[in-house]
C-alpha positions as CSV (number, residue, x, y, z in Angstrom):
1,M,5.2,53.4,74.5
2,A,8.5,55.2,73.9
3,T,9.0,58.8,74.8
4,V,10.0,61.5,72.4
5,A,13.5,61.6,74.1
6,E,13.9,57.8,73.6
7,L,12.9,58.0,70.0
8,K,15.4,60.9,69.4
9,A,18.1,58.9,71.0
10,V,17.4,55.8,68.9
11,L,17.2,57.8,65.7
12,K,20.5,59.6,66.5
13,D,22.2,56.3,67.3
14,T,20.9,54.7,64.1
15,L,22.1,57.7,62.0
16,E,25.5,57.6,63.6
17,K,25.9,53.9,63.0
18,R,25.0,54.3,59.3
19,G,27.4,57.2,59.0
20,V,24.7,59.5,57.9
21,L,24.9,61.9,60.8
22,G,28.6,62.6,60.2
23,H,27.9,63.2,56.5
24,L,25.1,65.6,57.4
25,K,27.3,67.5,59.8
26,A,30.1,67.8,57.3
27,R,27.6,68.9,54.6
28,I,26.2,71.6,56.9
29,R,29.7,72.8,57.7
30,A,30.6,73.0,54.0
31,E,27.4,74.9,53.3
32,V,28.1,77.3,56.2
33,F,31.6,77.9,54.9
34,S,30.2,78.4,51.4
35,A,27.6,81.0,52.6
36,L,30.3,82.9,54.6
37,D,32.8,82.8,51.7
38,D,33.1,86.2,50.1
39,E,32.5,85.5,46.4
40,S,33.3,89.1,45.5
41,E,37.0,88.4,46.3
42,P,38.1,85.7,43.9
43,R,40.3,82.8,45.1
44,P,43.8,82.7,43.9
45,S,44.3,80.2,41.2
46,L,45.4,76.7,42.3
47,S,49.1,76.3,41.4
48,H,50.4,73.0,40.0
49,E,52.3,72.4,43.3
50,N,49.2,73.1,45.5
51,L,47.1,70.9,43.2
52,L,49.6,68.0,43.9
53,I,49.8,68.7,47.6
54,N,46.1,68.9,48.0
55,E,45.7,65.6,46.1
56,L,48.2,63.9,48.4
57,I,46.3,65.3,51.4
58,R,43.0,64.0,49.9
59,E,44.5,60.6,49.3
60,Y,45.6,60.5,52.9
61,L,42.2,61.6,54.2
62,E,40.3,59.1,52.1
63,F,42.8,56.2,52.9
64,N,42.1,56.9,56.6
65,K,38.3,57.1,56.0
66,Y,38.2,60.9,56.8
67,K,35.7,61.4,53.9
68,Y,33.9,64.3,55.5
69,T,37.2,66.2,56.1
70,A,38.1,65.4,52.5
71,S,34.8,66.9,51.2
72,V,35.5,70.1,53.1
73,L,39.1,70.2,51.7
74,I,37.7,69.8,48.1
75,S,35.1,72.5,48.6
76,E,37.4,75.1,50.2
77,S,40.5,74.5,48.1
78,G,38.9,74.4,44.6
79,Q,40.5,71.0,44.1
80,P,38.7,69.0,41.3
81,V,36.0,66.8,42.6
82,V,37.3,63.9,40.6
83,P,40.6,62.7,42.0
84,L,43.7,63.0,39.9
85,D,44.9,59.8,38.2
86,R,47.2,57.9,40.5
87,Q,49.7,57.2,37.7
88,F,49.8,60.9,36.9
89,L,50.6,61.6,40.6
90,I,53.4,59.0,40.6
91,R,54.9,60.5,37.5
92,E,54.7,64.1,38.7
93,L,56.2,63.3,42.1
94,N,58.9,60.9,40.7
95,A,57.5,58.3,43.1
96,F,57.1,54.6,42.7
97,E,54.3,52.3,43.6
98,E,54.7,49.2,45.7
99,S,52.9,46.5,43.7
100,K,51.9,44.5,46.8
101,D,49.5,47.0,48.4
102,N,49.3,49.9,45.9
103,T,51.0,52.4,48.2
104,M,53.4,55.0,47.0
């Protein structure tokens, strides 16, 4: 019969492989930041430029599979949860999209 320590190790390993453990850690971090955030002091409004910059950072994070870091960015910055439309970003930044791999 397996010991409690062995069961914990297997459970931890399984949760890590499924990506659940990282998600839980990021969620706990976000909740801690939220609890520590002083709501009596309102955040400054998100300027148009910062909205675009944050969206580019989010796209970079999600492209590189840093989804937990992206979730913390969204919760701390006040960035909309739904990503901005890619075509809108391209127009706003006067960028162009490579048709081969959908990169800007």
